[in-house]
C-alpha positions in Angstrom: -93.1 -121.5 -15.7 -94.1 -122.8 -19.0 -95.8 -126.1 -19.8 -95.7 -127.7 -23.4 -97.4 -131.0 -24.3 -96.9 -132.6 -27.2 -99.2 -134.7 -29.4 -99.4 -136.5 -32.6 -96.5 -138.7 -32.8 -96.2 -142.4 -34.4 -95.5 -144.8 -37.1 -96.2 -143.9 -40.6 -94.9 -145.5 -43.9 -93.0 -143.7 -46.4 -94.7 -141.1 -48.3 -97.2 -140.4 -45.6 -98.3 -137.9 -43.4 -98.7 -136.7 -39.4 -99.4 -133.8 -37.9 -98.1 -133.0 -34.6 -99.1 -130.2 -32.2 -97.6 -128.7 -29.1 -100.1 -126.3 -26.8 -98.4 -124.1 -24.1 -99.9 -123.3 -21.0 -98.8 -122.0 -17.7 -97.5 -118.2 -17.1 -97.0 -117.3 -20.7 -95.4 -113.9 -21.6 -94.9 -113.3 -25.2 -93.8 -116.8 -27.0 -92.1 -114.7 -29.2 -91.1 -117.9 -31.1 -92.5 -121.0 -31.2 -90.8 -124.4 -33.4 -89.9 -127.8 -33.4 -86.4 -129.7 -33.1 -85.8 -133.5 -33.7 -83.2 -136.2 -32.7 -82.9 -138.9 -34.0 -80.9 -142.2 -32.6 -77.1 -141.5 -32.5 -77.1 -137.7 -33.8 -77.3 -134.7 -32.2 -80.8 -132.5 -32.0 -81.3 -130.7 -35.4 -83.8 -127.7 -35.7 -86.7 -128.3 -38.0 -89.2 -125.4 -38.1 -89.9 -122.0 -36.7 -92.5 -119.2 -36.3 -92.7 -116.0 -35.1 -95.5 -114.3 -33.2 -96.4 -112.6 -36.8 -97.0 -116.0 -38.1 -93.7 -116.3 -40.4 -92.5 -119.8 -40.8 -88.7 -120.7 -41.6 -87.6 -124.3 -42.2 -84.5 -126.3 -42.5 -83.7 -127.3 -45.8 -84.5 -131.0 -44.8 -87.8 -130.6 -44.7 -89.0 -127.8 -47.1 -91.6 -128.4 -49.4 -92.7 -131.2 -47.1 -93.3 -129.5 -43.7 -95.8 -126.8 -42.6 -95.5 -125.2 -39.4 -98.6 -122.6 -37.9 -99.7 -121.3 -34.5 -102.7 -120.7 -33.2 -102.5 -117.6 -31.1 -105.4 -118.1 -29.3 -104.8 -121.5 -28.3 -101.4 -120.9 -27.6 -100.8 -123.8 -30.2 -98.0 -124.6 -32.5 -98.3 -127.3 -35.5 -95.9 -129.0 -37.5 -98.0 -130.9 -40.6 -95.8 -133.1 -42.1 -95.9 -134.7 -45.3 -93.8 -136.9 -48.1 -92.5 -138.7 -44.8 -89.0 -140.3 -45.3 -87.5 -142.9 -43.3 -84.4 -140.4 -42.3 -87.4 -138.0 -40.5 -87.5 -140.8 -38.1 -86.6 -139.3 -34.9 -88.0 -137.9 -31.3 -89.5 -134.5 -32.4 -89.0 -131.4 -29.9 -91.3 -128.4 -29.8 -89.9 -125.1 -28.3 -91.1 -121.9 -27.3 -89.2 -118.9 -26.9 -91.0 -116.8 -24.1 -88.9 -115.1 -21.2 -86.6 -118.2 -21.8 -86.9 -121.2 -23.7 -89.2 -123.9 -22.9 -89.0 -127.6 -24.1 -91.7 -130.2 -24.5 -90.8 -133.9 -23.7 -90.7 -134.8 -27.0 -92.7 -137.2 -29.0 -91.8 -140.3 -31.7 -92.1 -140.1 -35.2 -91.2 -143.5 -37.0 -91.3 -143.7 -40.5 -90.9 -147.3 -41.8 -92.3 -149.6 -44.0 
């Protein structure tokens, strides 16, 4: 089993920044891809960003140019730097890891409001 622990969520005003972290532990095999989804109230969970084992990132169009995903393989950790935050970014953010199967974090709330 792989356990994921997220941190870094909170409240921020529009235009502000937050950095999310997700640390993996347990019986890790390969962690081919690490990334983030989010789910806003009343909406389906949507993919936000992912990064493969080589460090190559991909982003949803809605966050491209504002969010940056990165990973530290030595620490088994993935990060999501979120800049220029908008109210529509408000959601619970979930990290995931594709190892032998997909594992999910417990979620961390991000609220963007004035």
